[in-house]
C-alpha positions as CSV (number, residue, x, y, z in Angstrom):
1,M,70.8,-22.7,-49.7
2,K,72.1,-20.1,-46.9
3,L,71.2,-16.5,-45.9
4,H,73.7,-14.3,-44.4
5,S,72.0,-11.5,-42.7
6,S,72.0,-8.8,-40.6
7,L,69.9,-6.0,-39.3
8,G,68.6,-3.5,-41.7
9,P,65.8,-3.0,-44.4
10,N,67.7,-5.4,-47.2
11,P,68.2,-8.4,-45.1
12,R,64.8,-8.0,-43.4
13,L,63.0,-7.8,-47.0
14,V,64.8,-11.0,-48.2
15,R,63.6,-12.6,-44.6
16,M,60.3,-11.6,-45.0
17,F,60.0,-12.7,-48.5
18,L,61.2,-16.3,-47.3
19,V,58.4,-16.4,-44.7
20,E,55.7,-15.1,-47.4
21,K,56.9,-18.0,-49.4
22,G,56.6,-20.5,-47.0
23,I,60.6,-21.0,-46.9
24,S,61.9,-22.1,-43.0
25,E,64.8,-21.5,-41.5
26,D,65.5,-25.1,-41.8
27,Q,65.3,-25.2,-45.6
28,C,67.2,-21.9,-45.7
29,P,69.8,-21.6,-42.5
30,R,70.4,-17.9,-41.4
31,I,73.9,-16.8,-40.3
32,H,73.7,-13.5,-38.8
33,Y,76.5,-10.6,-38.7
34,D,76.6,-7.6,-36.3
35,I,77.0,-4.8,-38.7
36,I,77.0,-2.2,-35.6
37,A,80.1,-4.2,-34.3
38,G,81.5,-4.3,-37.7
39,E,81.2,-7.9,-38.0
40,N,80.5,-8.0,-41.6
41,R,83.7,-6.1,-42.2
42,Q,85.9,-8.4,-40.4
43,S,84.7,-11.8,-41.6
44,D,86.7,-13.3,-44.0
45,K,84.4,-15.8,-45.1
46,L,81.8,-12.6,-46.0
47,T,84.3,-10.8,-47.9
48,G,85.1,-14.2,-50.1
49,L,81.6,-14.4,-50.8
50,N,81.1,-10.4,-51.1
51,A,84.0,-8.2,-51.8
52,L,81.4,-5.2,-50.8
53,Q,81.0,-7.0,-47.6
54,T,77.0,-5.6,-47.7
55,L,74.3,-8.1,-46.6
56,P,72.4,-10.1,-47.4
57,V,74.0,-12.3,-49.3
58,V,72.5,-16.0,-50.5
59,E,74.8,-19.2,-50.6
60,L,73.8,-21.7,-52.8
61,D,74.0,-25.6,-52.7
62,D,76.3,-25.3,-55.7
63,G,78.3,-22.8,-54.6
64,T,76.7,-19.7,-56.5
65,I,76.7,-16.6,-54.5
66,L,73.8,-14.3,-54.8
67,T,73.8,-10.4,-53.6
68,E,71.2,-7.5,-53.6
69,S,68.0,-8.1,-51.9
70,W,65.6,-7.4,-55.3
71,P,67.6,-10.2,-57.5
72,I,67.8,-12.4,-54.7
73,C,64.2,-12.3,-53.9
74,E,63.5,-12.7,-57.8
75,Y,65.9,-15.8,-57.7
76,I,63.3,-17.4,-54.9
77,E,60.4,-16.2,-56.8
78,E,61.7,-18.6,-59.8
79,I,62.3,-21.7,-57.9
80,H,59.6,-21.1,-55.4
81,P,56.7,-19.4,-57.4
82,E,53.7,-20.0,-55.3
83,P,52.5,-17.3,-53.6
84,N,53.2,-15.3,-56.3
85,L,54.8,-11.9,-55.4
86,F,56.3,-10.5,-58.8
87,G,53.7,-11.4,-61.1
88,E,51.9,-14.0,-63.0
89,T,52.5,-12.6,-66.6
90,A,54.6,-10.5,-68.5
91,K,52.3,-7.3,-68.1
92,E,52.0,-7.8,-64.3
93,R,55.9,-8.3,-63.8
94,A,56.1,-5.5,-65.4
95,E,53.8,-3.3,-63.1
96,I,55.2,-4.5,-60.4
97,R,58.8,-3.7,-61.2
98,K,57.9,-0.5,-62.1
99,W,56.8,0.5,-58.6
100,V,59.5,-1.1,-57.1
101,R,62.1,1.2,-59.3
102,L,60.1,4.1,-58.5
103,F,60.5,3.9,-54.9
104,D,63.9,2.3,-54.9
105,Q,65.1,5.4,-56.8
106,E,62.9,8.2,-55.4
107,V,62.9,7.1,-51.9
108,V,65.1,4.4,-50.7
109,V,68.4,6.0,-52.3
110,P,68.0,9.5,-50.8
111,M,66.4,8.1,-47.4
112,T,69.2,5.8,-47.0
113,M,72.2,8.5,-48.0
114,G,70.4,11.2,-45.9
115,F,70.3,8.8,-42.9
116,R,74.0,8.0,-43.3
117,A,75.1,11.8,-43.5
118,T,72.7,12.9,-40.6
119,G,71.5,10.5,-37.6
120,G,73.6,7.4,-39.1
121,R,77.0,9.5,-39.7
122,P,78.7,8.3,-36.6
123,M,78.6,5.0,-37.6
124,F,78.8,5.3,-41.4
125,E,81.5,8.0,-41.7
126,P,84.4,6.1,-40.6
127,R,83.2,3.0,-43.0
128,M,82.1,4.9,-46.6
129,P,82.0,8.4,-48.2
130,V,79.2,9.9,-47.1
131,V,77.8,13.6,-48.3
132,S,77.8,16.9,-46.2
133,E,75.3,16.9,-43.3
134,A,73.4,19.9,-45.2
135,A,73.4,17.6,-48.1
136,G,72.0,14.9,-45.9
137,A,69.3,17.0,-44.8
138,E,68.3,17.9,-48.3
139,L,68.1,14.0,-49.4
140,S,65.9,13.1,-46.4
141,A,63.9,16.1,-47.2
142,M,63.3,14.7,-50.7
143,A,62.7,11.2,-49.7
144,D,60.0,12.5,-47.6
145,A,58.3,14.7,-50.0
146,K,58.5,11.0,-52.1
147,W,56.8,9.0,-49.4
148,R,53.7,11.6,-49.7
149,W,53.6,11.2,-53.2
150,F,53.4,7.5,-52.9
151,D,50.6,8.2,-50.0
152,E,48.7,9.8,-52.9
153,V,49.1,7.1,-55.1
154,L,48.0,4.6,-52.5
155,G,44.9,6.4,-51.7
156,N,42.4,4.4,-50.0
157,R,43.8,1.1,-51.1
158,N,46.0,-1.7,-49.1
159,H,47.9,-2.6,-52.0
160,F,49.9,-0.3,-54.6
161,T,49.0,-2.6,-57.8
162,L,47.2,-5.8,-58.6
163,G,44.9,-5.9,-55.9
164,R,46.9,-8.2,-53.9
165,F,50.1,-8.2,-51.6
166,T,53.3,-7.9,-54.0
167,F,57.0,-7.1,-53.9
168,A,56.1,-3.7,-54.5
169,D,54.0,-3.7,-51.0
170,L,56.6,-5.4,-49.2
171,I,59.6,-3.3,-50.3
172,V,57.7,0.1,-48.8
173,F,56.6,-1.8,-46.0
174,C,60.2,-2.7,-45.0
175,F,61.9,0.6,-45.2
176,A,59.1,2.2,-43.6
177,N,59.8,-0.5,-40.9
178,F,63.2,0.3,-41.1
179,G,62.8,4.1,-40.7
180,F,61.1,3.4,-37.4
181,T,64.0,1.4,-36.0
182,I,66.2,4.7,-36.4
183,G,63.6,7.2,-35.0
184,W,62.0,8.5,-38.3
185,K,58.7,8.7,-38.8
186,L,56.2,9.0,-41.7
187,P,55.8,12.4,-42.8
188,E,52.7,14.8,-42.3
189,G,49.9,13.9,-44.4
190,T,50.5,10.3,-44.9
191,D,47.6,8.6,-43.1
192,N,47.3,6.4,-46.1
193,L,50.7,4.9,-45.3
194,G,49.9,4.7,-42.0
195,R,46.7,2.8,-42.5
196,F,48.7,0.5,-44.8
197,I,51.5,-0.4,-42.7
198,E,49.2,-1.1,-39.6
199,T,47.2,-3.4,-42.0
200,H,50.6,-5.2,-43.0
201,N,51.7,-5.5,-39.6
202,Q,49.4,-8.3,-39.4
203,R,50.8,-10.3,-41.6
204,E,52.8,-13.4,-40.2
205,S,56.2,-11.8,-41.9
206,A,55.9,-8.7,-40.4
207,G,57.0,-10.4,-36.9
208,I,60.7,-10.3,-38.0
209,W,60.5,-6.8,-37.1
210,Q,59.6,-7.3,-33.7
211,Q,62.7,-9.9,-33.4
212,A,65.8,-8.7,-31.3
213,E,69.0,-9.3,-33.3
């Protein structure tokens, strides 16, 4: 199994997941692409693996290609079930997926589209369609409102569900840290999320966010 990776929240989500699972880079070698320089869009190898030229991509030993961070992590969970991050029962899996889907739709999508149209516009506009800057600002505001909602839901806990660290916590943590790398800050009134991030910054897997690439 090989991981094709880069900067960004989704590749680092998979990398954190691998660390949480105790899977080393010897077991899953990593091939890094400089997306700032557009290396992913210039690589015939990557284009052959994923026509969308997005990362991460996992290349299995039998030649199967997996894309999209969430399905990649679910695959890894199935072949390395411990420690469990997606739930041990059907009910637990449904609960975790509920929070992941809510966060993906209500925060990740508007946050990402908002960034591409505003602060990230010089990088993304030449590569893909982006909304107007005004629409981007509105999308960012929508994402911030949902961050506040997630803060209320979290309350004084350090986990969103099941009372333990799951993929639901991991995706929230990763996208907050992505925001920090582009100059974003948690919206006012999200002290619970601030504590949550500070707590999980102590995890071994969080060290990925301190690495230079």
